[in-house]
N, C-alpha and C positions, 0 to 999 in steps of 0.2 A: 529415449535413452539418456544417460548422463551426457553424452557427447553431442547429442542433437538438441538438448534442452537449453543450450546457451550457457551451461555451467563451465564448459571448457572453452576458454578463449586463448589468452596468452599466459594463463596461470598454470600452476603445477598440477599435472595429471595426478600425481601421487596424493596431493592434498585433497583433491576432489574425491578420490577413492576413500581417503581416511574420513572425510566429513560424512560420506554416505555410510561408511561402516559405523561411525560413532552415532549417527542418528538411529541406526538399527539397534545398536548395542545399548542405547540408553532410553529405550521405550519405557514410559512411566510404569506400564503394567502390561504383561502379555495376557490378553483376555480370551483368545480363542486359538484354535489350531492353525488357522490361516496365518496369523501373525507369527506363531512359532515356526511354522514351516518356511515362511518368507525369510526369517533369520537363518534357518538351516541352509536354504538354497544360496545364501550369500557367497558360498565358495565358488560358484560356477563361473562368474565373470573373471575373478582373479586367475582361475586355472586357464581360461582361454587367453588372457593377456600374457600370462607366464609362458605359455607355449609359443606364442608369437614372438616374444622377446628372446627366449632361449634358442629358438630355431632360426633366428635372423630373418624372419619374415619381413619385419619392418624395414630393416636396412636394405633388403633386396628390392622391395616395392618402392623405395624412395627414388630409385633410378628411373623406373618406367612402369606403367601398368603391365601386368602379366596375367595370363590365364592360369587356372589351377594346375594344368598339366605342365606348363612351363615352370611354375613355382616349385612344384613337386620335383621336377627333374633337376633343377638347379640346386635345390636344397637336399637332394638325395632322400626324399620322403615318399611314402605311399600316396598314390593319387587320390583314392577314396578318402583317406584320412585327412589329407591336405585340403581337399574340397570342403569337407565338413568344418574344418578349422577356419578357413577363409570366410565361409558363409556366416559362421558365428561371430567372427571379428567384424564383419560387415553389419550384422544385426545389432551389435552394441555401438556401432558408429565409429570404430577405429579405421575401418576400410570403407571404400565406396566401390560399388560393383556396377559396371556398364557392360551390358551383354554378357560375355563370359570372361571379362577382364577385371582385375582387382587393382585398386590404387589406394594409397594412403589418403585419408581425409585431410584436406589442407590444414585445418586448425590443429590436428593432432600430430602431424608429421614432425614438427620441431621438438615435440615432447618424447617421442618414442624412438627416434633415430639416434644412433651414437653421435655425440658431438658436444659442443659447449652448452651451457645453460641457454634455454630452459629445458634441455634434454634431461630426462630421468630414466634413460634406458638402463643404466647400471643398477639403479634402485629396483626397477622392475625385475631384473634378473636376480638380484639379492632376495627380493620378496618371494620369488619362485623357489629359491633354496629354502627359505623359511617355511614356505607352504608344505614342502615335502616332509619337513620335520614335524610340523603341527599335525599332519595327518596320522602320525604315530603316537599321538598323545595318550590314548588308552594304555598302550604298552609301556610308555614312559611312566605313567602313574602306577601301574602294577609293579614295575621293577625298580623305579627310582633312578634309572639310568637314562642318559640322553639318547635321543633317537639315532639309530644308525641308518640314515636315509641315503647314504652314498652321495655321489656327485651328480651334477646336472649332465645333460648331453654334451655340454661344452668342455667338461673336464675340470680337474681340481685347480689348475693354474688359472683358468678363466674364471672360476668361481671366486678365487681370491681377488682377482682384478675387479670383478663385479662388486665385491664387498668394499674394497678401497674406494672405488668410484662412487658407490652408493653413499658412503660416509661423506664424500665431498658434495654429492647432490643435495643431501639434507642439511649440510652445514654451511654451504658456500654463501648463501644470502644472509644467514643469521649471524655468522661469525663476527663480521666487522662491527655491527651495532651492539652485539652483546659484549664484546671485549671493550668497546668504548664506554659502555655502561659500568662495567665492574673493574676496570683497570685501576689498580691501587696506585700506579704512578711511581716513578723513581727507581724502578728495578733496572739492573744492568744486564741480566741474562735470564731468559726463561727456558726451562727444560720441558719440552713437550714429549711426555711419555706416551708411547704408542701413537705417535703423531701422524701416521698414515702418509698421505701424499702432501701434507703441509698446509692444509686449509687453515687450521687454527694458528700454526706458527706464523703464517703470513699475516693474519689478523693482528697478532701481538706485535709484530714488527712494524706494521702500519700505525698502530696505536702509540708506539714508543720508538720514534725514529733513531734515537741514540743507542738503543738496546741491541743486543745480539741474541741468538737462540741456539739451542741444541735440540735436534730432533732425534729421538731414539725409537727405533722400530726394527722389525725383523729384516734380515738381509735382503729378502725378496721384495720388500716394500721400499727400501731406500732408493732404488733407481726411479721409482714413480715420484718420490719426493724431490729428487734432484731435478727431474724434468720440469715439474711444476714451479719450483722455486727459482730455477734458472730462467724460465719463461717470464716470470714475474719480476726479474731483475734484483732479487735479494739473496741469491745463492752465496755471495761473498760475506753475508752476515750470519750464515747458518752453518753450524758444524753438524754433519750427518753421521750418526753413530749407529752401526748395526748391532742388534742384540735382542735378547728375549728377557723381558722384565720379570718373568717367573724364575729365571735361572742366572742371569748375568748381572754383574754390578751396574748400577746406574752411573752415568757420567757425572763428574763433579763440576763445580764452578757456577752453579745457578743460585740466585737468590729468590727465584719464583719457580715453582713446579706446577705444571698444568696437567691434570688427570682428566681427560675429556672422554666421557662415555667408556670408561674403563671398569669402574668398580662393579657394575652390574654383571659382568661376565665372571666375577670371582666369588668364591665362597667367603664367609667371614674370616676364616683363617688366612686365606690368600690375601685378603685386603689388609689384615693386620701386618702380614709379612711385607706387603708392598709399602705400607705407610712407614714401617721401620726402615726399609731401604731408602725411602725418600728422605726421612729424617737424618740418615747417615750422611747423605751427600749434600743436603741443603745447607746453605750458609747460615750461621747463627742468626736468629731473628727473622729468617726468611719465611715466606708463606707458601702454602700449598693451596691451590684452588681446584675444587672437584666439581666438574659439570656432569650431572646425571639425573636420573629420576630420584625424587625424594618423596617417600610415602608418608601419609599421616599414620598415626599410631594404630588405627584399625587395620591397616594394610589393605583396605578395600578401595581406597581413593588416594590419588586420582585414578580414574578408570584406566587411563593409558598405562599407568604403572602396574596395575593389577594384571592387565593383559600382557604387559611386557615381561612380568615375572614368569608367565607361561612360556613365552619365547625363550627365556633363559633355562627353564626347566627342560624343554625339549632339545636345547642346543648345547648345554654345558653340564659338567658333572655337579657343580655346586653354586652356580650363579643365581642371582635374583635381584630384587629391588629392595632398598633399605630405607628405614625411617631415619629422621635426623638424630634421634637419640642413639640409634645403633651406630651411625657414622661418627657421632661425637665420642662415644665410648671407645670405639676402635682407634680413632685418632689420638685420644688422650693416652691410651695404653702404649702408643708408639712414641710418645714424647712431644705431642702437640698441645697447644692451649688456645684460648680465645676462639673456640669453634663457633661459627655463626653461619646461618643460612642468609646469604647476602642477596640472593635472587630467587624469588619464588616462580614456579612454572608448573603447569599441569603435565608437561612432557619432559623431554630430555634436557631442557635448558635451565633447570634449577642449578644453583651454584652454592657450594659450601666453602667457606674460607677457614683456614686455621694457621696459626703461627708456631713455628718451632721454638721450643723452650731454649733459652740461652744456656 
């Protein structure tokens, strides 16, 4: 299995799963039915992992080994069904089974139990939510409407917390180095639109110690940002502003606006409206930096972007992934110039820069 082959040590469980998926998805040529069906069966392990994460199996077993009956009773689940799930989790190497008792595999435990890095528990749950929507893809393609997949067994509030936590999981290690690489320097205030729990805000403040920040996100998200930024000792440099960037005015006072993993969830019309909102509040000559997928003109590469467009198809009414020319045209229509791709990336860490016209 992935977990017993030595691929999982102290590294990110999610990255291992992504590497395995990418190897499958980029076969040079499918030559026979066995290869095709191996690709098709790729959903099975993610479903098992998703169930373990959603049902809190990993958190429960982190305390002590338990039998299937004890696990089912404590998690209010069916015994037969829980036994099958635990055996499957053991088979892929996430759990270890001794006699009739199950425990977390030691190398995997830090990755799947809720807690600080290297935990990716929140991302596992977020991917479980994505999985439900992807399973509705044929209906989405027929209707053109996003999937109505409902909430997880954890409920809508927990799903939002998983999403915010997942965004921190995937950005926490990358944020600091990326911001140091692209930092234009000399700005006095950065506006982090849709800033979540403050992962990127913190990276900007660390890169520019004299600067301050404004974090703008939904009212339900602001407490998560307050907790993280307070714990990191920078809350006195951040103004937390609740609001919805689709409907509410953006805060003024910034000479740098950071749109991180935002534009893919929007339609082109929504992005143009957002860029106009940014231009209205950005100080003259200020810059907007956009971190997101950037597609080549064929829209088939990078592969991660082509697949992520499917994710937006099943999850949003009009979202998708965009080419540099599309991003440039929309920014220019909103009053920006000097549009450049300042960082290339095969995934979500491409960065486009633009300057507001004076």
